[in-house]
N, C-alpha and C positions, 0 to 999 in steps of 0.2 A: 484350580489356580494353575496358570501356566507360568513357568519360571524362564525368564530370558535375561540376557546380559544388559541390554540397553533398549529403551523405548524412545522413539522420536515421534512427537505428536505434530502432524502436519506434513503433507507430501508436496509442498510447493518448493520454490527454489532454495529457500533456507533449510528446509527439512531434508531435502535431497542432498544438499551439500554437507549437512551435519552427518547424515548417514554415511556418505562417502568418507568423511574424515574418521568416523568411528571404525569403519571397515579397514581403513589404512592402518589403524592402530591395533588391528587384530581382533576387534570385537565383532559380534554378530548382531547388528541392530534390527529391531522390528519397527517399521514405519507404519503408523496408523493415520490414514487419511479419511476424513469424513465423507468426502464426495466420491464419485465413481471413477475419477481419474487423478493421476498425480500431476497436476498442473497449477496447483494453488488457485489464486484469485484471477489469474490471467484470462480464462474463458469468459469472465463476467465483466471485463472492462469495456469501455465504449469502443464502437466499431473502428474508429479512425486512429486509435492509439498506436503510436510507434515508440520504440525505445529512445531515450535521450542519450544513449551511449552506443557507439558502433559495435557491430557483431564481434570484432576482435577483442573488445573489452567487456563483453557480456556473457562469455562462456563460463560454465561451471567447471570445477576441477576435473581434469581427465578426459574432456570431450570438447573439441573445438565446435564453434557454432556452425560452421559450414557456409558456403557461398562467398560472395564478395565481403571480405572482412571489414570494409569501410562503410558498408550500408547500415541503415538504421532499421532493424527488423520490425515488422508489423506484429501486432498482438497475436495473430493466428500463427505466425512463424515461431513465436516464443512458446505457444502451447505445444506445437509439434516438436520443438526442440526438447522441452521439459519431459514430455511423455517418452520420447526416445531415450533420454538420459535415464529415466526411471527404469526402462526396460533393461538397460545395461548395468544397473546398480547392483552391487554385491550386498544386497540386504533383503530381508523378508518384508516386502511391501504389501500391505493389506488395505484395499480401498473399501469404502462403505463402512468404516469403523469410526464411530464418533465417541471420543473420550468424554465421559460425564463427570469423573471425579478422580483425584489423586490423594492417597492417604500415606502418611509416613508410617513405615513398617520396619522397625528394628534395624536401622542403618540402611534401609532401602525404601522402596515405594511400592504401593499397590495401585495399579492403574485399572479403573473400572471402565468398561466399554459397553455402550448401549446395546443391549440384546445379545452380548457376546461373552459375558462373564468377566473375569479379571486376569491381569498379568502382574507378576512381580518382577522388579528390576532394581539394580543398585544405581543405575543412571537413567535419568529422564531428561530429555531435551524438549522444551516447549518451543515449537516452531510454527504455531498456528497464526502468526501474523496479526493483522489488524483489520482486514477487509470486512470481517464479520461484525465490526463495531464502528460503523461510521459516526463521526462526531457531528451532532446537530446542535449548534449553539442556541441558547435561549434568547432569540431576537424578540424585541418588543412587538407583540401582536401576532407572533408566528402561530401560536396554538389556535387562534380563531380566524386566521386568514382563510378566505373562501376560495382562493385560487389553488392551482396545483403546486404542491411542494414535493421535491424529490432531491435526494442526495446524488452526488456524482457517481456513487456506487450503483445507482439505478438507471443512470443515463446511458443510452445506447447511440443515439444519433439525432440530427436536427429535424428530420422529416415530420415528426408529430407536432412540432412547434411552428410550422410554417405559417407566416402571417400573424403570429401572436406577439404580444408584448412580454418580454422575458427579462429577468434580472438574474445574473449569476453572481454569487457571493464567494469571494476568495481572491487571493493574490498569487497563488502558486502556479506550477506548470499546468495542472489539469484545469484549473479555473480559466486561465487565459486561452488554452487550447479549445475548450468547450465553448467559451464565449465567442471566439473568433469564427468557429464554424457555424454556430447558431446565427450569427449576424448576417450570414449569407442567405438565410431563409426567413429570418424574423427580425423584429426591432429589438435589439438586445443591448443591455447595459451591463458593464462589469462594475460591481460595487465592492470597494475595499476600505479598510480602516487606515491603511498606510499606502504610500506610493508603491507601484509595482517595480520591483528591482529586476533588471535584466543582466544576464551574463552572456558574453559572446560565445557561441558554440564552436566557432572556428577562429584560430589565431595562426597567422602565417601559413594558411592552407592546411592546418592540422586540427583535428578535433581537440577540444579542451582536455579530454581524458588522456590523450597522447602526452600533453605537456605535464599534466599532474603525475603521470606515471614516470616520465623521463626525469622529472625534477625530484622525484621522491616524495612529493607533497601528498601523494595518495596513500601513504603508509602511516600506521599508528606511531605516536599518538596524535600528531598534527593532523593527519588525514581525517581522524574522527571529528575533530573540531570543524574542519572545513565542510564535512558532509552534514553536520547538524547545527547550522547557524540558527539564530532565532527566527529569521525570515529567509528561507532558501530562495535564491534568485531563480528567475525563469530562464532556462537555457534557450537561446534564440539565434536562429540563422538570419534574422532580420525581418522575417515575415510578421511576427507578432507585435513587435514594436511599431512596424508600419501600420498594422491593423488598428492599434489604439490611436496612432497619430491621425488616422483618417476617420476616426469614430466608427469603425466597423469591427468591434463594438465601441460605443462611447464609454469612457471611464469616468465614474463618479465617486465622490465620497460616500461612505456608508449611509444608507437611509436611516431615518430616526424611528419610523414606525410603520407597521402594516395594520390596516383597518379594513375589515370586510374583504373587498376585492381591490383595495387601493394601497398604494405605497406613498409615504410621505418622505420627501428628500430633505437633506440638511438645510437647503435654502427655503424650506417651508412649502414648496410646491407639492401638489399631489397629482396622481394620475392612476388610471385603471391598470391593473397588472394581471396577466393571465397565468404566469408560471414563475416560480422561484426555484433556482437550482443551487444547492448548497455544495460548493466545492471546498469544504471546510475541514478536510482531513479525516484522520482515523485515530483510534486509541487501541492499545494492545487488547487482543481478544483472548482472554484467559479464564473463562468461566469455570473451568474444571479445577482451578486452583483456589476457588473461593473458600473451600473447607480446609485448606492446608494452612495451619496457623503460621502467620508471619510472612507468607510467601508474597502477598500483595499488600500495597498500601491502601488507605481508604478509598482512593480514586480508581482502584483496580489495576494500578501499574505494578510491575514486578519490583520487588526489593532485590537489587543485585549490584555487583561490582564487576564490570567488564564482562557481563553475561553470566556470571556465576551467582547463584542465589546467596543472599546474605544470611538466610535463616536455615537453609537445608542443603548441606553438602551433597553433591550428586545431582542436584536440580540445576539445569542450565537453560539459558534463554538465547535464542538466535532470531534474527529477522525483526529486531525492535526498531 
């Protein structure tokens, strides 16, 4: 048993920031990252992904993003930035360490690591995010649909779908982005249960994040409400609204059923479908807390108040 002051589970942007904050308070955190690099889920996102916030608003504490502060960094730039941040971090960062379970242990916790033994700590920060648990809604006929089905987590680019009939499900940023680029290579529809809501990315020549910061609306508690509305709007510089207006992709109400290799639309029409892409979000990925009594609710979501566990003092959540 190795005894440490604090354990952070997950070496993505939330975990690295948590480790930085702990170090600033004089603690010596150990960061356990399951993959071989500290970049979180970013290396696995689709090829064309860019941030929705400018570089100046995307930096982690203690290290500017670098380059033009008003640009929107690409996925690969974020990976490079995060790995550089991890190299400078005043913490014991251990990659290839997958946490399998956490047990309560006399006012602290025992952290079990696959193939590596155990650590004990009085503080544990769960920062494993949600990418490992993509949400796949139980759509009518989905289980027996004969076409290709994948989640946005598995999507990389439009080339494999060239010339195919594709439907993207979802009304968020990723759904609209993916559908718009697919529509350039294939016959694509965006299917949603409600209208797509757009928010202007620029106001009076400045990015939306500038105005949220300048006005103070980006701070708690009002900021938390603005960041987690029931249906977050799609941040748009005009291109995605224009794409839907010109039917590239076309936007339709949610289909009613999938049957064999066909889709049935709300108006009763049916057609053959090659592929279905679910841009339907994620859920907290916390399997190592399943055996910690009261830490999670029946749906696997953490029981917490402001990031602090409601059941176990010293257990914290970030990146939710």
